[in-house]
N, C-alpha and C positions, 0 to 999 in steps of 0.2 A: 773372679776377677780373671778374664780371658785375653791374652794378646798373641792374635794370630793371623797370619795372612795365607791367601790363597792364590793361585796360579789361574791363568786366564781357561785354561782348560786341562783339567785332571778329575780321577773319580777319589772323592776325599770319602770315608766312611768314619762315622763319630761313634765309638763305643763308650759304653760307662753304665754303672747302675742307675735304676730311677732315681731320679731327684739328683742325679748329678749336673744338670744343666743342659742336657743335650738339646731338647725341644726348645727351651727359653732361647738357647745362642740362635739355634735355626731360626725362631721367630724375629728375632733381631738382624739378622741377615737378610731376611725376607721382608723388612718394615712393617710387621705385623704389631711387633713388642717394640719400645724405645727404652734404649740404655739409658742408665742413671747417670753413668760418668764415664769419661773416655770420650773416645770418638768412633765412628765408622766411617771407613774412607772406601769409597767407591771408586776402582779405577782412577786414583791419585786427587778424587774430590772429598772433601770433608762434607758431611751431613749434619754437622752442627746446627746450620742454618736452613735446614729443610723445613719445610711448613706440610701442613696434610696435602694440598695438592701435588708437592713434589714427592712425597712419599707414594701417591698413588698413583703417579706416572711412572715410577720408579717400579713398583709391584707390578705393573702391566706389562712394561716394555724389557724390565731387565731379569725377572723372578718368573720361574714358574713352579708352582706347589704339586706337591703328589702326595697326598696322605693316607695313612693307615686305613681308615674308614671311608676313602676315597671321596666322601662329601661332594656327590652330586646332588643336581638340584631334581627332585622325582618328577614335577609335573612337566619337566623340559625333555625333549627325544635327546637321543646321543649327538646326532648333529648341532642341536642347537646349545648343548653343554658345553660343546667344545670350541663352535663359534663364539660365543659369549665375549671372550678377552678381544676377540678383533671388533666386534662391535664398540666395545670402549674405545679402542684406538682409533675410530671412525671410517673404517675399511668400509668399502662398498658391499652391498650384499652380493654381487656375483661374485668378488673376490673372494669374501667370506666363505661361501659355500665351496669354492675350489680349493682352498687351502685346507678347509675342515676335511674335506674329503681325502685330500692326498695325505695328511695327516694320520685319519682312521686307516687309511689303506696299509701305512707304513707298520702301524700296531695290529692288523689282522683284523680290523672290525669295518671295513666296508661293506659287509653284509647286512650290518647289524643298526644302519645310521639312523633309520626310523622307529627303533624301539627305544622303550622308557626305561630307566635305570632298574626298574624292579622287574625287567625281563630278562634281565641278564645274569650270568653268572658271576663270584666274587674277581675271579682273573680278568672276566671281560671289563667288570665295573672298573677295576684298577687298570686296564689299559685305556681306556675311556679317559682317565684323571691323566694319565702320562701323556696322553694325545692332546689333553686341555693346556696341560702343562708346556707342551712344546709349540703350540698353533702359533704363539707371537714371537716364534724363533728366540727365547731368553737367553742370556748369558750365563744366567746362574739356573739350576735345577735344585730345588731343595725338595728332597724325598725326607719323608718322616714315616719310619716303618713301613715301607711298602710292601714288605712282606708279611707283615704280621698278622693278616686275615686271611690270609691263603695259604691251601697246600703247598707240600715241599716241590711238588712238580712245575705247579704253577710260579712258584719263587724263583727257580731256575729260570722260566722264562722271563721272568719281569725283570731278573738280574741281568742277563743277556742283553736285554732290552736295555736298561740304564748302561752298561758299559759300552754299547754302540754308540749311546748319545753323548758319552762322556768323552768320545773322541775328538770333537768338536768345539765343546763349550766345559764350564766346570759343573761337576754334580757332586753336591753333598747331601749323604744319606746318612740319617741318622737310625741304629740298628741296634737291638741285642743280639745277635747271632754274629759270633767272632767268626765261623767258617764262611759264611757267604763274605764276610768282609775280606779275609784272608785272600780267598778265591779270585774277588772280583776287583775291589779296590785298589789304587795305586798307590794311596796312602790312608792309613791308617790314625786316626786322633782319637787319645783315650782321656775321658772327664773322670772326675772325681771331685764332689764337693764343689762344683765351680770353678775347678783349676785344670790346666791342661798336664797330664802327668806324662804323657808319652805322645810322640810325634815322630813317625816313621821315616817322612820326607818333607821335613820342614821348608817352606819357602823362603826363598832370599830375596833382597829388595830387588835384583837386577830381573828376577823372573816376574814381578808384579807390573800389570800393564797401567801405563799413565797417559792413557786417551781419555780425556773428559767425556762424561755420560750427557747426553743431551736431556733436558729437561720439558719437552713437549708435553702439556697437558693432555688427559683425556678425561671423558664424561662419555656417560651413557644417554643417548637421546630419549625421547620423549616415548616414542614409539616402541623402542626397545623396551623401556619401563613397563609400559602399557601391555607389550606380549607377555612378559613375566607374568604380570598381574591377571591377565586374561587367562593364561594357561593355568594359574592359582585358583581363581573364580572356578574356571571349569571343572576342575578337579573336585571341587566342593559345591557341585551343580543346585543340589537341593536346598542348601543354606543360602547361595546366592540368590535364588528366584524367590525364598520366602523374603530375605532381606530386602530386594526389588522392590517386592509386592508391597512391606511395609512401608518403606520410604514413598510409595506411591499414591498412598490412602490421601495425604493431604493436598497431593497434586490433584488426585480425582476431585475433591471436594471444590478446590479454588476453579478448576476448569469446567466444572458443570455450574459453577456461579456464574461465571464469564460466558458461557456458551448462552446462557439464559440472558443476563444483562446485557450482552451485546448484542444477542439477536433481537430482544425487545429493543434497545436502542436504534439498531439498522431498521427495524420495521417502523421505527415512528421517525426516524431520517428520510426513510422512502416516502411516509405521507407527507413530512414536511417539505421533501423536495419535489414531490409532485404539485402538491399545494401551491409553493411558489413559482412552479413553472406555468401553474395555469393563473397564478395572480400575481403579477410581477406589480415593482414598483412604476407607477404609470403617471407619466407626466403628459398633458394633454395643452395643446396650444391656448386652448378655450374650454371651461367646462363649469361645472355645478360642485359649490363648497358647500358638501353635508355637514362638515364641523362647524360652519360659522355659528349656528345657533344651537350647537350641541350644549346639554347640560342645561339649557333656559327652559324652564317648564313654567305652566300659568300656578301664580301663586294662591295658595289655600288657606284660609284663618287654621291657626293652630288650636288644641285643645283648650286653652287658656283665653284664647279671645274668645272662643265661642261660649266659653262660661260665663265671660263677663256680659255677653248680649242677651236680648231679649229673644225669647223663642218663639214670639208672635210675629217677627220681622222678616224678611227675606234680605240675603245678602248677596252683594256680587262676589263670583269666582273667577279669578284672575282677570287678565288683564287683555283686552282686544290686541292691542299693539302687539304683545306676547305671541300671540296666537297666529297674528297675520304674519309677524317675522319667521316663524316657523313655517308657514306654508309658503314663503316666498323663498324661491331658488337662486341663491348667490351665485351670481358668474364671476369668473377670474380669466385673467388672460396670462399667457407665460411668453416669455420670450425664449423660444427654445433654441432660435439661433446662436444666440449666445451661450446657452447651456452645453449646446452642441460643439461649439467652438472649445468651451472648458473642456469638455469629456474627452476631445480628440486632441489635448495639450498634456506636456507632462505632468501638470500640476493635478490632474485627475489619476495619477497612476494607483493610487490606494482604493479607488472606486473600480477601474479597469481590473485590479486584480482580482478584488472579491467577486465579481459579476462571473457567470457563466454565460451569459450572450447580453448584449444591448442590442436593440431592434430601434430601427428608427422607421416612421410610419409616414405615410404622405396620401393627402387626400388625393388619390387617382380617381377620376369619375369615369369608371370603365362601365363598357356595356358589351355584355357577352354573349355571343350568338352561337347557337348548335344547330347541327343539320337537321332538318325533318324530312322523312321521306316521301311526303307529298308536297310540301309549301317550302321547301329550301331551306336556307337559312333562317331561323327564328330567334329573336331575342328574349334570353332568360331572364330570372329573377325578378318576376313582377308578381309573386305571389306573397312578397313582404313576410315571409317565414321566420324572418329574424326580428322582425319588430314588434315590440309588443304595444305600442304606442304611450310609454309611460316615458317622463324624462330621464329614466336610468339608462332607457337606450343610448343616450348619449355616453354617457361613462364607458357604457361596454365598448362604445366604437373606438376601435383603434386605427391601425392603419389599413390604408389599400381598399380596394373593390368592393364586395359587399359583406358586411357583419355576418358571421356567423356561418356564411355559406362558401366565402371566397377568403382564406387567410395567408398570411406570410410564414414560412417556416423560419423559427429561431436558427442563427448560423453557429450551431452546436450539434455535430452531427452524434457525437458519443452519446449525448443527453438524450436526443430523439432516440437512439439505438436502446438506449435503456427503458423507455416510455413505452416504445411501439414494438409490435411483432411485425415484421415485413410479411404478409400473408401471398403476396405473388408480386412479380415484375421486379423493379428494381426503385432504389428513391430517385429523385429528379436530380439530373448529373448538369442540365443546361437550361437558359431561360424558357424554354419552348418545351418543358416537360412538369407534369404536376402530378400530384398522389391522390386518390381517394380515401378518404379517412371513415371507416365504420366505427360503431360501437362494440364495445366486448362480447356482443350475442351477434355481431355482424349485421346489424340494422343501421338503417339510415330513416329518419323523418319521413313520413308521407311528404309534406310541403316541399321538404328540402331535395325529395326526388324531382319534384316539377322545376326548382329552381336549376337543376343542374342536367337537367334535360334527359334524365333515364324513364320520365313518364312526361305525358304529353302534356304540353302547358294548355292546351285549348279544353282539355276533360276539367283541369281546376276551372276554367272560365265557364263551363256549363255547370258545375258544382256552386259556384257563386251565385251565377243567375236562378238557379232551382231555390239556394236558400233565400235569394231576393224575392222570389214570387211565392215561397211558402210551401213549395212543392217538396215531396217527401223524396228522400235520397236513399235508395237499396244500398246496402253495405255489401261490399265486395271483399273477395280472399286476398290477403295480403300476395301482391306479386312479390315474385323470386330473380334474381339476375345472376347470372355465371360470372365467374370471373373474367372469361373471354369477352360476355358483353360490355364489360367496363372497360378492360385496358384494351389501348389504342382509339378510345373514343375522342374526336376532336374536338375544339373549342376556339372561335376566333374573337379577338378582343380589338375593341374601337374606343377611341376616346373622343372629347367634343372635339377637338381639331379637325377629326378625320370627315365630318359632317359638312364643313365650311370649304366654300367656292370661291375663289375673286372675280369680282363682277364689277367695271368701272371703278377701280382703285377703292373698292371696298370687297368687304367678305361677307357672303349670304349662306345662312345656314339651308341646307337640303337633307330633309329626312322621308322624303318617300321611298315607297319601297323599290323602285328602279334604280335612284341613285344608292340607295343603301346597297343593293345587290352587288351594284359597281363597286362600291368601296371597299366590300368584304373581301373582292378578290385580292387586295394588296392588304388584308387586315395581319393582324400577328396571328398566327396560329399555335396553338399550345395542345400537347396529348396527354392522357392520361396513360403513366408508364407502372405504376404500381398501386397497389393496396395494404394499407396499412392497419392494426387495430391496436388500442391500448392493451399493454400486459394486464393479464389476470389480477394483478395485486396492486395495480395503479389506483391512487385516491383520485388524483386530477392527472390531467395531461397538456403540455405545453401549445396542443393544436385544438383552437375551440371550432374550426370551420369543418369544412366536409371535402373541400377540395384546398389542397396547400400546395403553395407555388413558392419556388426560393427566391432569394433577396434578387438573384439576376434578374429576376422577369421586371419587379421593381425598376431596376437600374436600366435596363432596356426600355421599358414604355416610358421613364422620365427622359432619357437620352433622347427618344424619337420625339417626345414633346416639345423639348427645349431646342431641337434643330429643325423643328418645322415651320413652314413659310408664312403661315400666320403670327407665328408667335416672333418670328426675327422680325415680319413686318411692323407688329405693333411695339418690340422692344426699339427698334429705330426710329420711331414714330410717336414717341411717348404724348405727344401734346395731342394727338388726332386718335378719335376713338374708330380702328379700323373696320368695326361692324356697320357704321353707319357712313364713314367716310369726313364727319364733324368733327370740329375741334372740343376738347373737354372743357366744360365751363360750369361753374357753379350758378344752376340757373336760380337758385334761390335767392342769390344776391340780386338777381336781374329785376329792372322794374316791367311792368307790363308793355308798354313802349318797347325797352329794349329785347324784350321777349319775341315782340311780334318782327323783328328786324331778322332774327336768326330762324325766323320761320321760312318754309319752303312757300312757294306760290299757292301750291295746292293746298296746303294746311292754313293760309290766309284767307283763303276763297271758302273754305269749310267753315272758318271760323265766322265770318261775314255771313253767312248763311244761317246761322244760330240764332235761336233767341237771344234775348238778352240775360236773362236767369241760367242758359245753359253755357253761356260763354265762360262764367267764372269758372264754374265745375270743369270746361275742358281745359282753361289754363292751369288749374291745380293739378289736374290729370298729366297734361302734359309735362309741368315741371317735374312730375314725381317718375314717368317712363323716360325721360330725356336726361334724368339726372344721373349719367354714367358717369364713374372715375377710370382712370389707368387700372387700380386695383380690381376694381369690380368687372370689368371685362377681362382682365387676366386670370380672373377666377372663373369667370364664366366660360373661358376657352381651357379650363382644367390645368392652367400651368402649376407646377410645384418645382421649385427650386431645391436641388439636393442641399443647399446650407441650410434651408428653414423647414424643417421637418413639423408635421402637426402633431406628432405624437413620438414619444421616447420611451421604450419599455425596458426597466433594467431588471433581469431574470438572476435568481439569486440561487444558491445551492443550500441556505440551512437558514436557521432564525438568527445566528449570530452574526453572519453576513449582513444580515436585512437589516440589523439593528445598527451595525456599523455605518452600511450606506447610507442610512437614513441621519445619522448623527452628521455624517459627511456633507449631506446636502444641506443639514441645517447650517452647519458651520458655513459653508458658500453663501447660503442666504444673509446669514449674520456679517461675513465680508462685504456683501453688497448693499446692505443697510448702512454699514460705516463708512464706503466710499459715496452713501447718497446717492447709488445707482439702483432706486426702488423698483425700477421699471424691468429689472433682470432678476427680481427676487422670484423664486420658483416655487410653485403650490404642486403638491404631489398626491397624489391617490393611493391609500396603501391599505387595501381592502383587509388584508389578516392579519395588520399591524396590533390587534388586540389579543392573537394568540399567544400564547404562554407556554413556557418548555417546564412547567412545575413538576410533569410527571418524568422529563427526564430527570432532572434533578432528585423526584425521591427515588425513583430506579438507581441512580448513582448510589445514594446515600445508604440504600438497603444493601446494595452489590457490596460496597465496603465494609459495612458492619459484619456481613456474613463473611468475606473473606479474612476480615480480622479475626473471627473466631475459630475458623478453619485452620489460619496459619500457626494455630498453638498445636496442631497435630506434625505440621513440619518442625518445628522445633522440638518436639518428643523424637521424630523420626531422623534429625540430625544427630541428638544424643545416642540414641541406638546406633547408628553407624558409627558415630566414634569410639563407643564401646566394642564392636564388632571388631573393628580396625584395629584395636589394641589387643585383640585375642589373635587377630590373624598376623601381627607382631609377634606375639609370643610362640606361635604356630612355626613362623618362619625364622626363627633366630639360626639355626645353621644357616639358611641360605643368606643370609645377611652377612655371616662371617665368610661365606664362600664367596660372595661380590668383593666385599673388601678385600680378600685374598688374591683376588685377580686384579684390582687395581680401580674398583668403584670407590667413589669417593661417599663422604656424608651425605653431600646433596643428591648422589645417585640413589643413595637408599632413600632418602625422604621422596625421590623423584616416584620409586616404585610402590611406595603406599600412597602418595598423591593418586598416582595413575589409577591405583585399586579402586579407591573410594571415588575417582571420577567416573569409573565404569560403571560403578554401583549407582551413582547419580544420574549417571546417562540412562543406564536401565530401568532406574526408577521414574525418571521424568517421561521416556516414551514409554514405558509400561501404562504409566498415568495417561498420557494424552491418548494412547488406543482404548483403552478402555472407557475414557470420557466420551470419545468419538462413537463406540459403539452404544452407549446407554442415552446417547443424544437421539438415537432412533425411536424406542419405546416412549422417549419424553416427548417428542414431536407428535408421536401418535395420539399420546394421552391429551395434548394441549390442543389439536385439533379437534378431539371428540368434544373437548369441553367448551371451545371458542370459536373454533372453524379457521384459525389462524393457522397457517400451513408455514413449517419449517422456523419456528421463532428460536431453538436451541441450535446454534451455530458458533462453534469455536473458532474464532478468526485466527488464521495461520501465523499471526505475528504473535498472539497471545500464547499459541501453541510453543513456537519457539523461545518466547519468553518463559514460560513456566519449567521448559527443559533446561535453560540455562540457570534459572532460580536454582532447581533442583541439583545441578552439576555444581555450583558455587556453593550451595549448603552443605552438601555432602564434603566437598574438598576441605571447607573449613572446619567441619568435624574431624576430618580426618588430620589435621596439621599436627597437634599434639603426639597423637600416637608415631604420626611418620618420624617429629623429630625426636623422640623416644628412641625409635628405632635406630635411626641416624647415629645417636650418641652411644650404641652398645659398642662394646669391647668386642673387636672382630677375633680375638684368641678366645675370649669364653664363649661368644657367640659359635666358634667352631666345636667346641667343647660339647656342647648343648645338645641333647639327644631329645 
């Protein structure tokens, strides 16, 4: 039961036998121990309502402790030990360093700031403790037997230092040495059995400071906690490495599974994307419905019916109608103009977001010419290399020019760059630039070489003639072409309208060599500016032709077509056939007499001169030849409206998107049927619609099962890390007491150990990822030898980051209980722990 007051600056020595309460009183004044009754009044402020944060701030800002056993943190340098209290106070790094060096210089240790405590003598360590106590400029310095563990000469140096400090602040020293007390202290207080039995200079009320002390909160940043934990882990490097490796085993297992599954999935996805780029969902203005009779097979008698019949009778198998229906190609018509308006409206946002490109095709009837050294400009594309003569040619035909020779590029540069390597030159940048496509072996089909003018078309005509004549054809060595032979090669393009000239209010077609030569002078000229090749692992590619041109060329040709004089003339005179100068008449509804009235005099004379049997044939032929309509003439002129595409190709990136788009098209058709707009219902061709994702699903299921099994090791390693963290708490008990004595809160202590588990978790995660990545190299070599597939095992960066995060979270969770136990430790008991 002690009642005592202290002045703002004096040197008080507390004497008394062991067990008299000297250290207990010192700990109560310093806020480490709590009083059972009464009150501790600090500068006129009662501490009865103090909570833990208030005591932490009090110890950090008002109290400096000097212990008999120094109580320095062994894995921190002298400088770090001293500046630790400033860190809790939130002082910047630069100011911390400056103030720590100043106070170390004051105690004579400026030359030892980078040493660790075990490299110092006892007197030097005590000076470090005094410097740490002074660093925050405390109002009270508490020294518990500061000379108890050092020799006499050093004791005198320490006492001189304390006496100097007491000139401007309160110093309370507990000691067993009355000689030192008499020599240095300005006031001596003697205790016995917890009572003050003597006080040489008791303070009176007037001497006591009444200035209220601020309660600014303090706290340790996570970086400081991490620094303390990192240095501790570094001091036990061997154990830290083994712990991190043990924790990384589960991460390695999961990372390798993810590497294989994601790599295999990526390989499948690439095949899917390449396949989908080559086979988009195709909508044609007209086409053949192969699914109309799908599943309809000739009926055969089953075994029971056969058993009931006579073996000596011949039976019918199937029905002629069914067989004929299967041979018949059902045709359909699509209103693509309506569907294009839908795709360009906000209603189709779901479809446009799912597609990688939407390509509109137009039946531009193009004539392609290349320059021949001997004969000038010659027309190409006569080999019919792209045609097989089967009905399927119509299905394969899409937009523009010559199928499988000239093809339009999709408007998705990123997708093209993923599928093709640029061997030379550049990609087309304007309408008059095209690019040559070779296969993966840098080859082009022989017939196609004639079609694109790299080989002389006259040679092909000679070969055909020899085949027809039955002559033997000698094989020749394959020709080679350098990139310089191809780059810069020019073509000139003409449309049907270019061959018509106006004469006597009608347009006459001229296709002789002289007129064609003149027309070519004003033709659209395009140049090969680059050469591309499908990447090695591309299953399919989005370019099926050999010469690929940008959409801007299609737009340019259509614009040229629509502003041509002949098209404008026909548009302005819709009732007149500008090719004949005559009115459009439905000749099938005219009688023979009416038909004679619209014939020219020359035609009438020709008819009169014919025998009677030939007249009927002439009239029939005349009706057929003159049965032109506005639409047929426009078609003959090659007219194409931007609003009425002949085909629409929807390119998609994966099968999920494909299924969603097909569902949306079906939904569009249902709405049109409900609105009774059946003419706007769309039929589409889904070449890869029967492909399935069962392999992908199986890979996913196996991966999840393996990850589940391997995850058990993560749980085991987490428990192990929790145990190791608890051992670390026991090892660092004294450090806990030191941190609490300089103002660290319970939360700060938890933060220190949470930082330690976080560092272990981070090290485990990073180590696991590094080992996993290194293991993918031999795994990929093995897979390549067995299957030929390259670089299957690949750990995605996001998976690596995710696994590191999982390792971090699991270790932090595992260390929460030990960290909480550390925070609850009594700082007084912790300081006594060795």
